[in-house]
C-alpha positions in Angstrom: -8.1 52.9 -11.1 -6.7 51.9 -7.7 -5.4 48.4 -7.2 -5.1 46.8 -3.8 -3.0 43.7 -4.3 -3.3 40.6 -2.2 -1.1 40.9 0.9 1.1 38.0 0.2 0.8 35.1 -2.2 2.5 32.7 0.2 2.1 32.4 4.0 4.5 29.7 5.0 4.4 28.2 8.4 7.7 26.4 9.3 6.9 25.7 12.9 6.4 22.1 13.9 8.4 20.5 11.1 8.6 16.7 11.5 12.0 15.2 11.9 11.7 13.6 8.5 10.8 16.8 6.8 13.6 18.7 8.6 16.0 16.0 7.4 14.8 16.4 3.9 15.4 20.1 3.9 18.9 19.5 5.3 19.6 17.0 2.5 18.4 19.4 -0.1 20.5 22.2 1.4 23.6 20.1 1.5 23.0 19.0 -2.1 22.7 22.6 -3.3 25.9 23.6 -1.5 27.7 20.6 -3.0 26.4 21.6 -6.4 27.6 25.2 -6.1 31.0 24.6 -4.5 31.6 21.1 -6.0 34.6 22.1 -8.1 36.5 23.2 -4.9 35.6 19.9 -3.1 37.0 17.4 -5.6 40.2 15.6 -4.7 41.0 14.4 -8.3 40.2 15.3 -11.8 36.8 13.6 -12.4 37.6 13.0 -16.0 41.2 11.6 -15.5 41.8 7.9 -16.2 44.3 5.9 -14.3 45.6 2.3 -13.9 44.0 2.0 -10.5 40.8 0.5 -11.6 38.0 -0.7 -9.3 39.9 0.2 -6.2 38.1 0.0 -2.8 37.8 3.2 -0.8 41.1 4.3 0.7 44.6 4.9 -0.6 43.8 8.5 -1.4 40.4 7.7 -2.9 37.6 8.4 -0.4 35.0 6.3 -2.3 37.4 4.3 -4.4 37.7 4.2 -8.2 35.6 2.9 -11.0 36.3 0.6 -13.9 38.3 3.4 -15.7 40.3 4.3 -12.6 38.4 7.5 -12.1 37.9 8.8 -8.6 34.3 8.0 -7.6 34.1 10.7 -4.9 35.1 13.5 -7.3 32.8 12.2 -10.0 29.9 12.0 -7.5 30.5 15.6 -6.3 30.6 17.0 -9.8 27.7 14.7 -10.8 25.5 16.3 -8.0 25.7 19.7 -9.7 25.1 18.2 -13.2 22.2 16.0 -12.2 20.5 18.8 -10.3 21.1 21.3 -13.1 19.7 19.0 -15.8 16.7 18.0 -13.7 16.0 21.6 -12.8 16.4 22.7 -16.4 13.9 20.1 -17.6 11.4 21.1 -14.8 11.8 24.7 -15.8 11.2 24.0 -19.5 8.2 21.9 -18.5 6.8 24.8 -16.4 7.3 27.4 -19.2 5.7 25.1 -21.9 2.8 24.0 -19.8 1.9 27.3 -18.3 2.2 29.3 -21.4 0.2 26.8 -23.5 -2.5 26.7 -20.9 -2.8 30.4 -20.4 -2.9 31.0 -24.2 -5.5 28.3 -24.6 -7.7 29.7 -22.0 -7.3 33.3 -23.0 -7.8 32.8 -26.8 -11.2 31.1 -26.5 -12.8 27.7 -26.8 -11.5 26.5 -30.2 -7.9 27.2 -29.1 -8.5 25.6 -25.7 -9.9 22.5 -27.3 -7.1 22.1 -29.8 -4.2 22.7 -27.3 -5.7 20.6 -24.5 -6.3 17.7 -27.0 -2.6 17.8 -27.7 -1.9 17.8 -24.0 -4.2 14.8 -23.5 -2.3 13.0 -26.2 1.0 13.6 -24.4 -0.5 12.5 -21.1 -1.7 9.3 -22.7 1.9 8.1 -23.1 4.2 7.2 -20.1 6.6 10.1 -19.6 9.7 8.1 -20.0 8.5 6.5 -23.3 7.5 9.9 -24.7 10.9 11.2 -23.8 12.6 8.2 -25.4 10.6 8.8 -28.6 11.6 12.4 -28.7 15.3 11.7 -28.2 15.3 9.0 -30.8 13.6 11.4 -33.2 16.4 13.9 -32.6 20.0 13.5 -31.8 20.7 12.1 -28.3 22.3 14.7 -26.0 21.8 17.1 -23.1 19.6 19.5 -25.1 17.4 16.7 -26.4 17.0 15.2 -22.9 16.0 18.5 -21.3 13.6 19.3 -24.1 12.1 15.8 -24.2 11.6 15.8 -20.4 10.2 19.3 -20.4 7.6 18.4 -23.0 6.7 15.1 -21.3 6.0 16.7 -17.9 4.4 19.9 -19.3 0.8 18.5 -19.0 1.2 18.6 -15.2 1.7 22.4 -15.3 -0.9 22.9 -18.0 -3.6 21.2 -15.9 -2.6 23.1 -12.8 -2.6 26.4 -14.8 -6.1 25.7 -16.3 -7.6 24.8 -12.9 -6.2 27.8 -11.2 -7.1 30.1 -14.1 -10.7 29.1 -13.9 -10.6 29.6 -10.1 -9.2 33.1 -10.6 -11.6 34.1 -13.3 -14.4 33.6 -10.9 -12.9 36.2 -8.6 -14.3 39.8 -8.4 -11.1 41.4 -9.6 -11.2 39.7 -13.0 -14.9 40.7 -13.4 -13.9 44.3 -12.6 -11.1 44.1 -15.1 -13.5 43.0 -17.8 -15.8 45.9 -17.0 -12.9 48.3 -17.4 -12.3 46.9 -20.9 -9.4 44.5 -20.4 -9.2 41.7 -22.9 -9.0 38.0 -22.0 -5.3 37.8 -22.9 -4.4 40.9 -20.8 -6.4 39.6 -17.9 -4.6 36.3 -18.1 -1.1 37.8 -18.3 -1.4 40.9 -16.1 -3.9 39.8 -13.5 -4.2 36.0 -13.4 -0.6 34.9 -14.0 0.9 36.6 -10.8 -1.8 34.9 -8.8 -1.2 31.4 -10.1 2.6 31.7 -9.6 2.3 30.0 -6.2 0.6 26.9 -7.6 3.2 26.7 -10.4 6.1 26.9 -7.8 4.6 24.1 -5.7 4.1 21.9 -8.8 7.7 22.6 -9.9 8.9 21.3 -6.5 6.9 18.1 -7.1 8.1 17.6 -10.7 11.8 18.3 -10.1 12.7 14.9 -8.5 10.8 13.1 -11.2 12.9 15.0 -13.8 16.1 14.0 -12.0 15.2 10.4 -11.9 14.1 10.4 -15.6 17.3 12.0 -16.7 19.3 9.4 -14.8 17.2 6.6 -16.5 17.9 8.1 -19.9 21.6 8.5 -19.1 21.6 4.9 -17.8 20.2 3.8 -21.2 22.9 5.7 -23.0 20.5 8.3 -24.5 21.4 11.2 -22.3 24.7 12.9 -21.7 28.0 11.7 -23.2 29.6 8.7 -21.5 32.4 10.6 -19.9 30.0 13.1 -18.2 29.7 12.2 -14.5 26.0 12.4 -13.9 24.5 9.9 -11.5 22.8 7.9 -14.2 26.0 7.6 -16.3 28.0 6.6 -13.2 25.4 3.8 -12.4 25.4 2.6 -16.0 29.2 2.4 -16.1 29.5 0.6 -12.7 26.8 -2.0 -13.1 29.0 -4.1 -15.4 31.5 -4.4 -12.5 29.0 -4.6 -9.6 30.7 -7.7 -8.1 34.2 -6.3 -8.3 33.5 -2.7 -7.3 30.1 -2.4 -5.7 31.1 0.9 -4.2 31.2 2.5 -7.6 27.5 1.8 -8.2 26.3 2.2 -4.6 27.6 5.8 -4.3 25.5 7.3 -7.1 22.6 5.1 -6.3 22.5 6.3 -2.7 23.0 9.9 -3.8 20.2 9.6 -6.3 17.8 8.0 -3.8 18.5 10.5 -1.1 18.1 13.5 -3.4 14.8 12.3 -4.9 13.4 11.4 -1.5 14.4 14.7 0.0 13.1 16.7 -3.0 9.8 14.8 -2.9 9.3 15.5 0.8 10.3 19.1 0.4 7.9 19.5 -2.5 5.1 17.9 -0.5 5.9 20.2 2.5 5.8 23.3 0.3 2.4 22.2 -1.1 1.0 21.6 2.3 2.5 24.6 4.2 2.2 27.4 1.7 -1.1 29.0 1.6 -1.7 29.6 -2.0 -5.2 31.1 -1.5 -5.4 34.7 -2.6 -7.2 37.6 -1.0 -9.5 39.4 -3.4 -8.0 42.3 -5.3 -10.0 45.6 -5.4 -9.8 47.4 -8.7 
């Protein structure tokens, strides 16, 4: 059996980026660099308390201090890595749960498909943040609960994309040839179809990532996410809102960071969706 794979799953075209899209890519690149090298960029211990509470920017504190005397800049830098990590972890869990459930449902036949997609429809019927709240309340609040809850709440997005792309791929000649050669539905799904739907899953991941970051920040703001001393953007906003009149800088810094990151990631995700050609060439078996 000779297999001629599709030349390339993606064919990106980066020429002609609009200024807004180019700016979004730059913001994402800067955020990733800060997330990686953040520990070497801080000027103070982000967990250290001091008597200099709610200080304005200056006097050795680039962005001032918060109500606990902690350096806002250092907490913002460390929080960039934490917020991106938690958001990306939730999006990855969502991708794995949604794609695996959908592939198994489609490969194992109609009864399994009906049962699993009925469950997915039930999850979709609830607003994502409310479903995540219910999951966290049912378990113990914490990072693991937040990541799992958000992963489950956003998994229907990946399941629907997987099912639609699976049906599209099953109509291609190479899957028909695989059936003739005796391959089962599960083998076709995992060996032949899965590599060809990876592009659709990646673009969906790019679209879901900013939503996960915002949702994690909301849950942390409500006190159901990370521990209070952890400097994620949501926790920083929650702590600073009580002193918004005395120290607006302590709230504005994480709010601006969160807004810029979610905006940039959404634009980048849309750019990936538009610019990557996820159509596949037929595979000759």
